[in-house]
Each structure stands twice: as structure tokens, then as C-alpha cells.
N, C-alpha and C positions, 0 to 999 in steps of 0.2 A: 552727175546724173542722177536723181534719186531712183531709188528704188521702190515697186508695188506691191503692196500687200492684198490680195485679193481671195479673201476666205470666207465662209461659212454666212456670206451674204455682205460682209464688211470690206470696205475698199479704203485703201487710204495710201499716199505716199510717204514714203520716210528715208531718212538719210541710207544712201547705198554702202555706209561703214559699220551699219548696224546689222545684227543677222537674226534670225529666227530660230529659236531654240527647238530641239526635238521634242516631241512629246511622248509622253508613255503612252503605250494601249489603253491603259487605265486611264487614262485622261478623258477619253472622248475626242471627238473634232469640232467641238463648238469653243473652242480658246486655242490662243497662243500665246508665246512670249518674245518679245523682242530684245536681245543684248545688247548693249550700246558699251562704246568702250570707257574705261573708267570703273566698270562693273556695276553699272544699273540696269535695270530691267524695265519695259514696259510691256503688262500683261492683259488680255481681253478673256473674257468670258461672256458666253452669252448664256444667260441663266434665267431660270422663271422669276417673274416679280417679286410675288410672293417670299421669294429666298432672301433677298435682298438685306432687308434688315439682319437677321440672324447670319449673315454671309460676313457682311461686315463687323458685326459684333464678333464673330468667329476669327477673323484678321486681326482684329485688335487684340482681343485677347490670348492668341498665338504670339503676338506681337510682345505683347504685355508678360507672358509667360517667360520669356527667355531675356528681356531687357528692362531694365527698374527705368524708373521715371521717365515713364510715356507720357507726350503729351499729345492731346488730342484739340481739335479744330475745325469746327465746320468753317468753309469757305465758299466764297463764290466766283465765279470764274465769268470775265466779260463773254470770252468764247461761246459759251454753253447758252442754252436757253435758261430763262429764270426760272427758280426752283430746283435747277437739276442741284441733285444730293451731291455735296464735294465734302470729302473728312481729310486733314493733314493730319498726320500722325509723324513726330518727332521723338528720337531717343538715341542714346549712345551707343555705338558698337565701338571698344577699345576706344580710342581716343575721337572718333570721329562722330560727328553729327550726323546722322541718317533722317531725309525725310522721305516718306511714301504718301502719296497720295491717292485715295478711292475716290474715283467719280463713276456714278450711275446715271447710263443713258438711256433715254425711252428709246427703240426700235420702230421705226415705221416701214422697214423693209417685208422681204418675205417671208422672216419670223413669225412666230405665234405674238400676237396683240399684248399677250401678256408678259413676254419676253423683254428683259433689259440686259445691257452689256454693262457688265460692271470692269471699270478699266483701274491698273493700280501700276502708279510710276514710283517708282521707288531708287535711290541714287544716296550717295555720301553729298551733303549738302552744296559743295563748290559745283559739283557736277550736276546735280538737280538745277541749283541755276542757271549753268551754263545752256542745260537742254530743255530749261520751261519754255521759251518761244517753240521749239521743235514740237513739245507735248502739247502745247497751245495752238499749233497750228494739227497736228493730227487728229486732235479733238474738234475741232473746227470743222474738219473734213467730215469724220463721221457725225457730230451731230448734223452738218447741213445736207447730208445725204439719208439721215433719217427720218 
């Protein structure tokens, strides 16, 4: 039976073997991180649309500072509306290829019309591939509700 996430105006079903990570008080209440077996995560953050470009650049810069040979690719996902910004990052940690996908979803819920949902999914490549259908299902639920 799937678990249900329902917070800050965002609702979706997710696998019951995933867990919602605790957030520090300094992180606010407009985001969440779900950890899944294998060491990956699915993170959501409601933020102002004007902050998206700099926020994505900051995520890319932070990863690039720690890992050499960072590859960046803009991609499209069939489950998201046309024009949705999605960026894939690939880098190596030890001998493992890590994939980090960042998607920016426009929100039509009770949040400000200028707010967007920044979603980051990250895992070792085999775990990422295994969980990609789950990521797609969650993204579709969020996009359809928005």
C-alpha cells in the first residue's frame, strides 16, 4: 500500500518503503526530502520563480565544486507539461555514477502564482534507473494537480 505525502499544498502517493527525512527548523516548512532504499533521495522545495535560475545554478555549482567531470544536460519528460525545465547532472562519486535530476514545476495550487516547485531526484545510476518510473509517477501526480 503506498504512503501519501500531503504538506504545503502538495499531495502525492509514494512507495511505503520510502521515508520522509526530518527538516531542521532553519529549513522552513515549504519543502521535504524523501529518502529511498539504496541511498537516493527525492527532494521538493516551494520557492519563488525568480529564484529558480540562480537556485539551479547554485545546485550545479555546489556539485561541481565537490565532483570533477560534472555533465549537465537539459532534458524533457513526457509526464510533464511542454516547456518544463528539467536538468540532468551526472558525476562520479568513488567509482559510482550519480544522476541528479532537477525539475521546476509551475504551481497552480494555493501558493502564490509566482511560486514554483523545485524537485531534485538523486541516486546512483542503477538505483536511479530502477526508481525512474516511480519518479515519473510522482512528477505526473504533482503536475496534474498543479
